[in-house]
ZAMARMAR-363731 format. One record per residue (C-alpha): x, y, z. Coordinates in steps of 0.5 Angstrom, whole numbers, plus 500, padded with zeros to 3 digits. Each point is the difference from the previous one (the first is absolute). Layout:
N
XYZ;...
This chain:
755
720632307;506501495;498493496;493502500;502507497;505496495;494496498;495505500;498499493;500493500;496500506;495505497;499495493;499494505;494504503;496501494;497494500;498501507;497506498;496497495;498494504;498505505;495504495;497493499;499498507;497507502;495500494;504506497;501496493;498493500;504495495;496495497;506496499;501500508;493498501;501494495;506498504;496500506;495496497;505495498;503499507;493500503;498494495;507496501;500501507;493497500;501494496;506499504;496500507;494496498;498494504;498496494;496496504;492498499;495503505;495495501;495505503;498503493;498496494;498503493;495498496;502501493;496501494;505497496;500498492;498493503;494503503;498504494;501494496;495495504;495506503;500505494;502506498;501506505;495503503;497494503;493501502;498502507;497494502;506496498;504505505;494499505;502492500;507502500;499504506;495495504;506495499;505504503;496503506;496493501;503494498;507502500;499505507;505505498;501506505;499505495;499501493;503506495;498501493;505504496;495501495;495505499;492499499;498507497;495498494;494496502;500492497;495499495;503494497;494496503;495503495;495503506;500507497;498497493;495496503;497506503;500504494;497494496;494500505;499507500;500500492;498495495;497495505;497505505;493497499;503493501;496498507;505498506;506502496;502506504;498496507;505494498;506505498;499503507;500493503;506498497;504507501;503498506;503494497;502504494;503507503;507498500;502506504;495499506;503493500;507502501;498505505;496495504;506495500;504506503;495502505;503499507;506497498;507504500;501502493;504506498;498503493;505504496;499507496;504505497;501508501;500505494;502507500;497504494;498507498;493498500;499495506;496494498;498494505;497493499;498495505;500501507;506502505;500497507;495503505;505504504;507501499;505497504;503507503;496506500;503506497;500503507;505495502;505504496;502507502;499505494;505504496;503493497;499495495;501493504;498495495;499500492;493504498;495498496;493502497;497494497;500493500;497493497;497496505;496494501;492500499;496502506;497493501;507497500;503506504;495499505;501493501;507500501;503502507;506503497;503503494;507503498;503504494;504497495;505506498;507497501;504505495;499506504;507500503;503497493;506505501;500501492;502494498;494496500;503495506;495499506;505501506;494503505;493499500;495506503;497497506;495506500;497505495;496506501;493500496;498508499;494499495;493500502;497493498;502497506;503502507;506504500;506497504;505496500;499493497;504493501;504496495;498493498;506497504;498504506;493498500;501493499;505500506;495504504;495495498;504494502;502503507;493502502;500507497;504504505;500508500;505504496;503506503;505505497;507501503;503506499;508502501;499506505;494504503;502506496;495503495;499496493;505495503;502494495;497494500;504494503;496494500;493497501;498496506;496494498;498497507;507499503;503500494;504506498;501500492;506505498;497505494;503505496;498507498;495497496;497495505;503495496;504493503;506497497;498493497;505495503;499495495;501493502;503497494;499500492;493500498;495495497;498493501;508498500;502505504;499496507;498506504;492498500;496494498;497501493;493496499;497500493;493503501;497495495;502495505;497503506;493501496;501493498;500497507;507497499;503503507;498496506;496502505;503505505;506500496;501508500;497500507;502507504;504502494;499507497;498499493;501505494;497499494;504503494;502499493;507498497;497499493;504504495;494502496;497503507;506505500;500500508;508499500;504506503;508502500;503499507;507500502;500492500;497499493;497504494;494496500;498499507;492498501;497506503;496496505;507497503;501508501;494500505;502493503;507502502;497506503;496496504;506495502;504506502;495502505;499494503;507499501;501507502;506500495;499507498;505505496;500507502;502506496;501505506;499508500;507501502;502496493;502507497;504502506;504494500;501500493;503507501;505498506;502494496;502504494;503505505;504496504;503495494;501506496;504504505;504493502;502499492;501507499;506501505;502493500;501499492;503506500;505500505;502492500;504496495;497497495;500493503;497502506;495505497;497494496;500496507;496506503;495500494;499493500;499500508;495506499;496497495;500493504;498505506;494503496;497493498;501497507;497505504;494500495;499493499;501499508;494505501;496496495;501493502;500502508;495505500;496500494;502507498;500502492;505505500;503504493;507497498;501502493;501507501;506499505;503494495;499504494;504506504;505495503;502498493;500506496;504503506;505495499;500500492;501508501;505500505;504494497;499504493;503506503;506497503;502496494;499505495;501506503;505499507;503493497;502504493;503505505;504495503;502496494;502507498;504501506;503493499;502502493;503506503;504498506;500492500;507499496;504504505;496501507;500494505;494496499;498501508;500508498;496499494;494496504;500506505;499505494;495496497;496501506;499507498;502501493;498507499;505503504;506497496;502503493;506501496;499508501;507503502;500503507;505502506;501496506;505498505;503494499;506495500;504498494;505495499;505498495;504493500;506499495;504494499;507500501;505497495;494499495;505501494;505495502;494495502;497501493;507499496;500493504;493497498;497499494;493504498;495495502;504498506;501508502;492500499;499495505;504503505;497507499;493497501;502496506;503506503;495505499;494495502;504499506;500508501;494501498;496495504;504504506;497506498;493498499;500497507;502506503;494504495;505503496;498502492;505498495;501506496;505497494;506495499;506504497;505495498;503497506;496506504;493499503;496506502;494500505;496505505;496500506;494504501;496500494;495498497;498498507;501505505;505497505;502504506;506496502;503500493;507501502;500494505;497496495;505502495;506499505;497493502;500498493;507502499;503496506;496494497;503501493;507500503;498494503;497497494;507502496;504496506;496494499;501500492;507501501;500494505;497496494;505502495;506498505;497493499;499500493;507504498;496506498;503507501;497504506;496506499;499506504;495506500;500507502;493503503;499508500;494502504;497507501;493503502;497506498;495503496;500498493;495500494;496493498;496498495;499498492;506503497;504499493;498501493;494498495;504494498;502498507;498502507;500497507;498501507;507503503;503505505;504506498;503506504;506502504;499495505;500495495;507502497;503501507;498492501;503498494;507504502;500497507;499493497;507502496;503502507;499493503;507497497;504506502;498499507;500492500;493499502;494497496;495505502;500508500;494504503;499507501;499504506;493501498;499492500;503499506;495505504;494497497;503493502;502500507;499493501;507498498;507500502;504506496;507501499;501507497;505500494;501507498;498506498;500501492;499505495;498496493;500502493;494505499;499502507;502506504;499498507;503494503;496494502;502495506;500493498;499494505;500492499;495496504;504494504;493497501;493500504;500500507;495499505;499502507;502493503;506500496;503507502;502497506;504494498;508500501;501500492;495506499;503504506;507499497;498502493;497506503;506502504;504499493;495505497;501505505;507500499;499500493;496507501;505503504;505498494;496504495;499506505;508500500;500500493;495505498;504505505;507498497;502497506;504495496;504497506;494499505;496497494;506495499;501498507;492499500;500496494;506495502;496496504;495499495;505498495;503495505;493497501;498500492;506501496;497498494;494505500;501504494;497506503;505500506;506499495;497506496;500505506;507498502;502502493;496506501;503502507;507498498;500505493;496506504;506500505;505502495;495506498;499506504;493501503;495503495;496506503;494498495;500493501;493497501;502493500;496498494;503495495;499502493;498495494;501503493;498494496;493496500;
């Protein structure tokens, strides 16, 4: 929860695209760009999964340029179409024939009307003329000839619906709709509604057993591309029976399948339920809210597309096909000649023959290869946006950049993968664009915020602290850069001063370049130890290095870390001296002072130069303690406050001192090393513990001015370690004090008047 609160603003920024996508998915604010992207995804997926194989069951008789060249310009006379029909239904024995052509106007190309006009006019007195014209009329009435050719055959004609303010009607619709208006519950529009039509002449409509509308752009989705075609449409005019009429594709399929009945299937039993599918015999055809079927195109359109066999209408009329070559085939008659303007824009081609759209519909029905846009598609869109959005909002904000990129890629892959799997395995067409757009924008917003806002804060933090704060601490600080600044504050911390002894003598023996290299090497070693123990280097002052613990990162064990660092630094100096002994260089020694307490830390200095440092009485005391190390013959001098905060070490008390600038005495100690529970029971540790106990008794005797007892207690320690400066110092003190009378104001503290 802490991390979420810390990155709350970044999470909120990432959720903005989620809200935008949800507004689109719920219909509150439809975005054309997302709809266009969904169309692009649908079209790409459709092209990638097309069978690309020939369907031999369906043949397209094409009124192409070659046919027009040989048979004359369009429209052809109806007697020619009658010959075409007789050839296909008789000699070729086609299973069903569908005309993607409309026959709204009567055929006057034979001249019959003109002959009758003449017979009634200038030549009306000519005997037998009218009788002869009536005798020839059956051979000159092309519409009747065409109707006779269709009589008793499985032929479906095409027509179109219109909707205007003033309804108009030409021709004749089928005698009965495929579904009565009562087949659908009231209170909802279940298909596109029309009030006019342009249909075949009554004589032709009466001869053909079936007809279907040709409207294909009802669901063109605003870009003119045919992706779905309505299977039924509602006629609301008064020039034919109101009800739901079928499309040409559905009419041809039913004609070839024995005219099975059509029944609507609804999503539920509640009032005005949405239409889910049409049941045609045993075939269940999924449809959308406009009763439209997604067209699962087989492949590229046209004679070279390879999905259907194209036969030139001229070849059929001229009898160039072998008898029965098209036996039991479903034949659709249409035009691909550019001048006839029957080319459509589809996902698989910008100039797709309109007749092949119907062929693809019939083919899909025969194969049961049907795509469904389920009624729960909006709910799926909302859930996918919410799930992916929450994952990205939290993951991108809380994870490091490399893992965040991996998460974003994985989320996009999951969205695409699930959507593709549902499409491929279950033929479900579900929205994807809103989730993808949301994921891309969420990633961009989140990474942009991270780079321009949080990364800027991190870069500023590195600039502020990177030169003197250990890299590992900087990495920790980068997790929450807003918590750290240069602003001064008071904190309980531990500070250390480490000074190099005999530096003046060393500097006199070395050339400047050699001295520089020597100091760099020493400081590198010491700084490395400080950094390893999470210390912050404050500054280098000649041969002295100053460091502190507890800032800028809060470090509860700051005293323990400082003592460990001091012991490590003393060990590093011993390693350096081992090297110096082999190279002939003089050995060095260091004095380290450590103190813990409240001090001010922050950016301090002048306008010309500032630095992140610590100041205060506790800092001054540490500096004074560093100077005492040589007096007691130890490398490290720590205050009692540090000793209390770092109990995991073996401590030896040195003295109670009153340094310059302080009115109260301070107990000072030196750490002899860290000790674990297991080491505490070793013989060496037990011996050391006994010696420290005796030393504590020496100090107690010294402070109560019992000089003789103190000397007696000290003698065994001197015998064991005669070179120890601390024991020699107290031996001298005890000897000197024995010559003086006891002082009633004696407090046992040693006063130091110099720094």
